[in-house]
N, C-alpha and C positions, 0 to 999 in steps of 0.2 A: 792646225794644231787644235786639239780639243781636250782641255784640262779644266776640271771643276775646281774652283778656288773658294776660299773664304778670307775676307779682309776684315780684321778686327782691330779696333782701337782700344788699347789697354796700356796702363802704366805710362801714359804720356807719349806713346808711340803707335805707329801703324804696323800691323803684322799681317803678312800675306801667307796664308796657309795653303800649301800645295801637297798633293798626294805623295807619300814617301816612295812610291815606286817609279816616280818620274826622274829621268836622267838630269844631271846638272846642266847639260847643254840646253835641254828643253826649257828648264826653268830660267836660264840666262836669256834665251831667246824671247821668252814670254815677258820678262822684265823690260827688255829693250822695246818690245812692241807697246807695252803700257806707256813707256816714256814718249814714244814717237807718234802715237795715234790717239784720236779721240776715243773715249770709252762710252759705250751705251749701257746704261744701268738697267738690268732686267731683274725684277723681284721674283724670287722663287720661295715657295713655302717648303723648306726642308728643316729637319731637325738641327739643333745647334751642336757645336762641339762638346759643350758641357753635357748635353743629353747623351751623345754617343759615348762619352767617357763613363757616365753612370751606368749605361746598359752593359758595357764591357766589364766594368767592375762588378756589377751584380752577377753576370754570367760567369766570370772568373771564380768568384768566391762561392757561388751556388754550385758550380761545376766541381770544385774541390770537395765539397761536402758529399756530392753524389757520385764521384769517381769519373767525371767527364772533363775534357778540356773546355776552355771557355768557348771555342768555336762550336764544339759539339753541343754544349749547353744552349748557346744562342740559337742554333739551328732547331733543336728540339722544342725550345720554348716558342720560337717564332712560328713554327709549323702549327703548334697547338693554338697560339694566339690568332693566327690568320684563319684557321679552320673554325674557331669559335665565333668569329665575326664575319666569316665568308668574304674575306678580302684577299687581294693578291699579295704574294710574297714580296718583300721589300728589302732594300739595303738599309743598314744603319750608319752609312757614311754620308755626311753632308756634302761630300765631294763628288757623289755619283748622281746621275740623272734619275735613277730609280730610288734615291734616298727618300725615306718616308717623311711625312709632314711633322711639324712640331706636335700637333695634337695626337697623331698616331704614336709618336715616340713617348709622349706623356702617358698615354694609355698603356703602352707596352711596359714602361717602367713600373706602373701600378700593378699590372698583370703579374710581372715577375715577383714582386713583393708579396702579393696575395697568394701566388702559387706556392711560394716557400712556406708561408704560414699554414696554408691548407694541408700541405704534406708534412708539417711538423718539423721543419728544418729551422734551426736558430741561426738565421743568416745575418752576419755582421760584415759590412763592407769596409775594406781597407783602402784608403786613398792616400796618394803621395808616395814618396820614395825615401829610403834611408831614415834619417832622424825626423823627417817631416811626415813619415807614414803614421797615420792615426786611424782608429776605428770610428765608423759612423753607424749608429744604429738605424734601423729601418724607419723609425718615426722622423728622423732628420731628413730623409731623402724621399719619403713617400709624397707624391704629388697631391693626393687626396687624403688628408689625415683622418677624416671621418671614416672613410672606407677602410683605412688601416686599422683603426680602433675597433670597428665592427668585426673585421676578420679575426682580431685577437680575442674579442669577446666570445665569438662563436667557438673558438678553439680552446677557450679557457687558458689563455696564454698571457703572460705579463707583457703589457704594452711598452714597458721600458727596456727590459733585458731579454725578453723572449722565453723565459723559463716556463715550463709546463707543469711544474710541481708546486703544490700549495699556493694556488692562485685564487685570490678573493675578488669578488665583485665589489669594487670600491665606490662608495658614494662620494663623488667629487664635491657636491654641495651637501652641507650638513642635513641629515635627515630630520633634525630637530625643527627645521624651517617648515616642515609639513606635518609636524605633530608626532613624529616617531615612525618606527618601522611598520607598525600595523596599518598606517595610512599610505604606505608606499605602494603605488601601482606601477612604478617604473616610468611614469610619464611626466613627472613634475621636477625631477632633478637630473643632473648629469652623472654618467657612470664611466668607469675606467677599470679594466682588469689589471690587478697588481699582485705580484708575489709578496710573501710576508715581509721580505727585506724592504721592498720599496713602499709597501703599505705603511710600515713603521716609519720609514723616512718621511713620507708625506705628513704624518701627524707630528713628527719631530721638528720639521723645518717650515711647515705651513704651505698653503696652496700656491701663493705667488712665487716663493722661492723654488718650489718643486717644479712648477710650470716653466720657469725661466731656465732651470738647470737641465731639464730633460726635453724641452721643446714639445710639450704635449699637454692636453687637457681632456677632461671628460666630455662626453657627448650626450645629447638628448636622444631618446629612443622613440621609435614608432610603435604602434600597437602590434603590428606583425612581428617586429623584432623582439618585443617583450615576450610574446607567445613562444618564440623560438628559444629565448634565453631562460624561460622558466624551466625548460628541460635540462639546460646546462647548469643552472643555479637553482635547484628545487626549493631552497629555503627562502628565496627572495620574492619580492613583488606580492606580498600577502594581500594587498587590497585590489589587485588587478582582477577585473571581471571581463571575460571575453564577450564582446558585443558584436553587433552586425556591422557597425560603421568602422571599418578597418582601413588604415592607410599604409 
């Protein structure tokens, strides 16, 4: 018998996860074998159940926006992801031998999020069922929050709600600390793109409460990124001078 399994300790108990397509008799036989035989532990690097659930949730809600089923969306995104990295096609099930590693799953989740931002889809992922169903914004599930903010900056998209209208380049740190806007070269303070609503909220409730509420903060910029952002936000970075030492 060859069944890929996952044993997880949670809520004070042990839970053995088996593929849903296995018959009850197969599962019963497996449990009897576990009880009667010694077990050899073999470590494998495969994605977690939580990562699998996030990928399916992203593909489901992204697919709904684009007119695809979650399976079609996952296949299309995975093909593009694998081609861009020149890697083999993989399973997103931790119960299969060709299941991808945790690192690949993390990269794939980030890829899907950045793909939606690049193509200007306001993707909000819903998790849970019934009364427990709740929306989670992309900044809550993005593995790399800096990359998420950069993607939003380049698309002039609110990093909190995803709006693409009336978005400002917000100085996360007060520009007064560097002497004012005329001294702003983009390299001394942190930035975050915010719509007018969330820009006003930031000033109303303050930095700490805003960060705690929305699970996000501004980021520092590199010279190359400032150069790109000057085209997106032409009235900013008045003191920036293009030099030869770029990072």
